[in-house]
N, C-alpha and C positions, 0 to 999 in steps of 0.2 A: 493714237494709231487708228487709221482708218480700216473699216470691214476688208478693204483690198490687202491692206499690209497685214490683217490678221490672216487670212486665207493663204498669201505668200507664205508667211511663216510657218503655218502647219502644214502646209504642203513640202516645203525646204526639210522641216522637221522628220517629215515622213520619209524622205530621201534619204537610205541607208546604205552603206556599201555592203555589198554581200559575199561571203566568202566563198570561193570555188575552189576545192580540193583538187588537187593532180601530183599525182605519185611520181617523183623525180628520179630517174634512172642514169647515173652519171657513168655512161659505160667506158670511157677512157679517162683515165686518173692517172696523172704526170707528177711524180715526185722530183722536185729541183732541189738539188744540194749542190755544194761546191767541196764534195770531198769525191771520191769513185773507190772501185774494186770492193773487198769484202766490207769496208765501214759505210759504205754507200748501199752495200746490199743487208747490211744489219740494220743500216736507218729505214730500209724499204719495209723489212719484217716487222719493226717496230711501230711505223704508219700503219700497215695493214692491221696489225692487232689492235692499235688503238682505235681504227676504222673498221671494226670487224662488222658493223651494220652494214657494209657494203661488199661483205664477202658473198662470194658466187661466180659462177663461171660468166656471168652476163658483165661483170666488172673486169676490165683488164687494166693492169697497173703497169706502167712506163717507168724509166728513169733516165733523166737527165742530170747526168755529172756534172761534176766541175770543170771536167775538162772539155766539156761541151758548149762553154761560151766563157768570153774573157772580157765583157762590157754589157752594160744595159741594153744597149742597140742587139747585139747578138742574142742575149737573153730570150728580146721580144721576139727576135725572128728565129729562134729554135722553139719556141712555146707557139706560136703560129705555125709553125711548119707540123707540129704534132696534133693540132687540133684537138686539145684534152676538154673533156665536160668539166672537169675538176682539177685544181693544181694543190697539191700540197709541198710546200717549203717553211723554211724559217727565216729570221732576220739576220741581217747582215751577212749576205752571202759573200764570199770573197774578201771581208774584211775580218780586223781584230776590234771593231767598235763593240763587236757583243758584249765586253767586257763592262760599257756602261750602258744601264736600262733608260735611253732617252730616246731612241729612235729605232726604225725600223731599218734603216740604210739604204742606199739609194736603190737598189736594185727592186726592192720590194716597194720603196717610195712609187716608183715608176710603175712597175707592175701592176699593182692594186688601181691604178687610174687609166692605162693604156687597154687592157683587157677587159672585156665583160665576162670572162670565166670568173665563177668563185674562186677563190684562193683561201685555203686552211693554213694558218699562220702558226706555227708551233714553236715552243721556246728554242733557243739553240743548242745544240747538242751539247756544249762544252760550258755553258755559260751557269746551270746550276740553278736556273730561276725557277724552275717549275714547282708548283704546290705536290705535297705528298699524294694527293689523289688523282693528280692530272696523268695525261697519258695512259690511262688502264683502260677505260672505255668512255662511251656516250650516253650513259643512260641519266644524265642529268644536264640536259641542254636549255641554253636559253637564247630566245630571240627578243632584240633589244633594237627600238627605233624611237624617233621623236614624233612618228606620224605612222601608227600601226594600221589604221582603218584603211582597208584597201589595199595593203602591201600582201598579197596572195603568195606573191613568189618567195619573199622571206618566210614566210610561213610554213609554206611546203618545203623549203630546204631545211628548216628548223626540224619539222616532225619526221624528215626522211634520215636526218642525222640521229635521231631519238631511239635507243636499242628498243625493241619489245620489251614491255612491263616498265619502262623507262617511264621519267616526267619530262615535259615540256614546258617551260615558262613563258608565256607571253606577256611582254613589258610594254608599257607605255609610259613615259613620265613627261608631264607638261613644263615647261620651264616656269619656274616661280620668279624668277628674276623678268622676264618677258609679261607674264600676266600682273606683275606690280607694275611695270612702266604703264602697262593699258589701263590699269587703273589709276594712276597718276594722272594721267591724261583726261580720265573721264570726272575725276574730282575735280577738276576746272572747267568743268562745262555745268552749270547751274540748272539746265534743263533736264539731268539725268539724276537719279538719285543712285548714289555711289553704292550705298551697301546692297540696294535691290540688284544693281547691274555686277556686282561682285559675287553674290550668291549665284545667280543665274548663268553668267558665263562661266564659272569654274563648273557649276554641274552639266552644262552642256559641252562644254570641253571634255571633260571624263566621261561622259556618257556615250560619246561617239566611239570610242576606245574599248568601251565595257560593252557594248551592243555588238560590236564587230567579232569581240572575242567570243561571245554567247552564239553566234553565227559558227565561229569557227569549233566550237564545242560540239554543236549539233550536227556539223558536216563530218567531224572524227567519227562520232558514235555511230551516224549513220554508214561510214565506211568499214567500221570495227575495227577499227585499230587499236591495237594493245598498248596505247599512250596515255599518261595522265595528265591533262591539262591544268596550267597552274597560271591564272590569271593574276596578274598584278598591274593597277592602273593607279597614278598617282601622281602627285605635284611637289615641285623642289627644283635641288640642285642636281641635274641630271647625272653630272659624271658621278657625284658622290652617293649617289641613291643607286644605281647600277652597281659601283663598285661593292656597297654595301650589300645588295641584292646576292652578286658572284660571290663573296664571301660568306655570307649567312646561309647559302644553299649548296656550296661546295660544287659550284656549276664545272662541269667538263668542257663544254662548248660552248662559246659564243656566236653568234649568228647575226650579222649585221651588215649595212649597206655601205661602202665606201664609198660610191660615186655620187657626186652632187652637182648637176647641173650648174649651180649657182657659185660654186668654187672651184679654182685649179688644184686645189690639194684634197687629202681623204678628207670626207664628210666629218664635220664638226665633233662630236665626241668620238668617233670611231678610232681616230689617231691615239688619242692618249688610253683608251682601254686595251687597244692593241698592245700598244706598249707596255 
């Protein structure tokens, strides 16, 4: 390695994503359901209770009942006309497929891809899939992504949903399969020492997320937020690791990205986790 390469590597390693805290206030919250009347009002009450962290006069809840849309297209039009800052709904609107836990339903599949508005997906009211601790509060929130560093928006939403005195997990899982494929290529290049590459690359991949979470911790302390930050940075099978973390820590709410510019469907691990 030349001195120029060494200087460039040192410069790049010092170039780190710095977290910027911003308090998010979703003023218009829209509950989308396929029911109406008293049933829809009870569902609204349950949703407001679950998201009591968003209580206050600055948050206005609206209902879009089942008779307000009869197709995916009319749902999208109704949502656009309401201009919500946050959507709360559940899987399999206007469908009986909620009996099988294998998809979100066509309405949600399209909605999560078309709208830029965050969508909270609740268990179907009749399905009985909710865990015993779920839908009580949001004092245990987890942000998950395969590229945490620099994703300020995701972190800020996760913090906003976390109740005062609660815990917010910031998690980053590097794909062990992708890492193994990279090492397999490196092993075929005699000029590169495989074991050294394995140690250094793995350390660098995990360090970026770890450093970013430390920036988040300092910013949270500076803001005086009453939230306990729980970092989790690892390498392995992403879906299995996220499921383990959710079950182990009895997470109330997952915050994750659903849009991916390189995909026509929901982002990678987001779909199976949402299901």
